[in-house]
Each structure stands twice: as structure tokens, then as C-alpha cells.
C-alpha positions in Angstrom: -8.9 -14.3 -34.3 -8.8 -10.6 -35.8 -4.9 -11.2 -37.2 -5.7 -9.3 -40.3 -6.7 -6.7 -38.0 -3.6 -6.9 -36.2 -1.7 -6.4 -39.5 -3.5 -3.1 -40.5 -2.8 -1.7 -36.8 0.8 -2.4 -38.3 0.5 -0.2 -41.1 -1.6 2.1 -39.1 1.7 2.8 -36.8 3.7 4.0 -39.6 1.2 7.1 -39.3 2.0 7.4 -35.4 3.1 10.9 -34.2 5.7 9.7 -31.3 8.5 12.6 -31.7 9.4 11.6 -27.6 9.1 8.5 -27.2 9.4 7.0 -31.1 7.0 4.1 -29.8 4.4 4.1 -32.7 1.3 2.2 -32.1 -1.4 1.4 -34.4 -5.0 0.1 -33.7 -7.7 -0.7 -36.1 -11.9 -1.2 -35.2 -13.9 -3.5 -36.8 -17.8 -2.6 -36.9 -20.0 -5.1 -36.8 -21.7 -3.8 -40.0 -18.2 -4.1 -41.3 -16.9 -0.6 -41.5 -13.0 -0.6 -40.1 -11.4 2.7 -38.9 -7.7 3.4 -38.0 -5.9 4.8 -35.1 -2.5 5.8 -34.0 -1.1 7.1 -30.9 -0.4 10.9 -30.7 2.0 12.3 -28.1 2.3 15.9 -26.8 5.0 17.5 -24.6 2.8 17.3 -21.7 2.5 13.4 -21.8 -0.9 13.1 -20.0 -1.9 15.0 -23.0 -1.4 12.4 -25.5 -3.9 9.7 -27.0 -3.7 6.2 -27.4 -4.0 4.6 -30.8 -7.0 2.5 -29.8 -9.0 5.7 -28.3 -8.3 7.5 -31.5 -9.8 4.3 -33.3 -12.8 4.2 -30.7 -13.1 7.9 -30.8 -13.1 7.5 -35.1 -15.9 5.1 -35.2 -17.7 7.3 -32.3 -17.8 9.9 -34.3 -19.0 8.2 -37.4 -22.1 7.2 -35.3 -21.3 3.6 -33.7 -21.8 3.1 -30.4 -21.2 0.6 -27.3 -23.7 -1.7 -26.4 -25.1 -3.1 -23.1 -23.2 -6.0 -22.2 -20.1 -7.8 -23.2 -21.6 -11.4 -23.8 -25.2 -9.9 -25.3 -28.3 -10.9 -24.5 -31.1 -11.8 -27.0 -32.3 -8.5 -28.0 -35.7 -9.7 -26.5 -34.8 -9.1 -23.4 -33.7 -5.6 -23.8 -30.1 -5.6 -24.5 -28.3 -5.1 -27.5 -24.6 -5.9 -28.8 -22.3 -3.4 -29.5 -21.5 -1.4 -32.9 -17.7 -2.5 -32.1 -17.0 -6.1 -33.1 -13.1 -6.3 -32.9 -10.1 -4.6 -32.6 -6.3 -4.9 -33.9 -3.5 -3.6 -32.0 0.2 -3.5 -32.7 1.2 -3.4 -28.9 -0.4 -5.2 -25.3 -3.1 -2.2 -24.9 -2.1 -0.3 -21.5 -4.8 -0.7 -18.4 -6.2 2.9 -19.9 -7.0 1.8 -22.9 -8.2 -1.5 -21.2 -10.8 0.2 -19.8 -12.1 2.3 -23.3 -11.9 -1.2 -24.6 -14.2 -3.1 -21.7 -16.9 0.0 -22.0 -17.3 -0.2 -25.3 -18.2 -4.0 -25.0 -15.4 -5.0 -27.9 -16.1 -8.8 -28.2 -12.3 -9.6 -29.5 -9.0 -7.8 -28.7 -6.4 -9.1 -30.6 -2.6 -7.5 -30.5 0.9 -8.6 -30.5 2.3 -9.6 -27.7 6.6 -8.7 -27.3 7.5 -12.0 -28.9 5.7 -11.5 -31.8 2.7 -13.6 -31.1 -0.7 -12.6 -31.7 -3.0 -12.6 -28.8 -6.8 -12.9 -28.2 -8.8 -11.8 -25.3 -12.1 -10.4 -24.8 -12.2 -6.8 -23.3 -13.7 -8.2 -20.0 -10.5 -11.1 -19.6 -8.2 -8.5 -20.0 -9.3 -6.3 -17.5 -11.2 -8.9 -14.7 -13.1 -7.2 -11.9 -13.5 -4.1 -13.9 -14.8 -0.6 -12.5 -18.5 -0.2 -13.9 -21.2 3.0 -13.1 -23.2 2.0 -10.0 -26.8 1.3 -11.3 
């Protein structure tokens, strides 16, 4: 469980830009090589144009060159598959549906977040979004 990432997400949330809802969300993603990238929600007066904390953390990692893997449950490299570069993410709130799709597509194996009651839950991205949609091959 990435409880430490959830605590770091709590700290990151203080930097969120949420003038409309005042609901501050932070996320911290950890790469397989140990680097960490924080993200926060950033609101916009046109609500759909805002960005979630999970997405901004993933975007920061992508900007640094990290990429998603091929499968949620990686197969051996000899089979032609590779695990993703993002190993875990901690969020100070349950991820929305759109973010669950991002987490799934980035093949993040460990997603930890703070539940409404304060407890920390940990799932795989696939568990958070069963029967997800994938591009047809």
C-alpha cells in the first residue's frame, strides 16, 4: 500500500487551484525508478476545462519521458510486453470515473486513495474500472 504517497498527496493538495468548489485534490505518482511527480486539481470557470490532480501528476511524468505499459498484469519481457513506467499513485480523494480510465490506460498497478471516512484504500487500476473500454486491436 502506498500510504506514504497519500500523505504526500495531502501536502500537494494545498497547492490546488480551486476557487469555485474549494475542493482541493492532490496526487503523487511514483515511477518504477523511484521518481515522484505531484499534481493538483486546477479549476476553470468553464468547469469541463479544469484538470484533475491525477491527470496533472500523470502529465508531469509524461513530460519527463515516462510512458504507460502494455498490460495491467505484465508478462515477461521475452513475450514482448513491458510493464509501465508508473508503479503507484496516491490521491487524497477517490478518483473520478475519467481519472480511473487514465489510471487504467497508464497501467498503474497500485492506486491508493483516502476514502470519505479517512481510511486508505488500495486497488489496481483494473479493479477500479472493471469492464473498461480499450481501443479495438
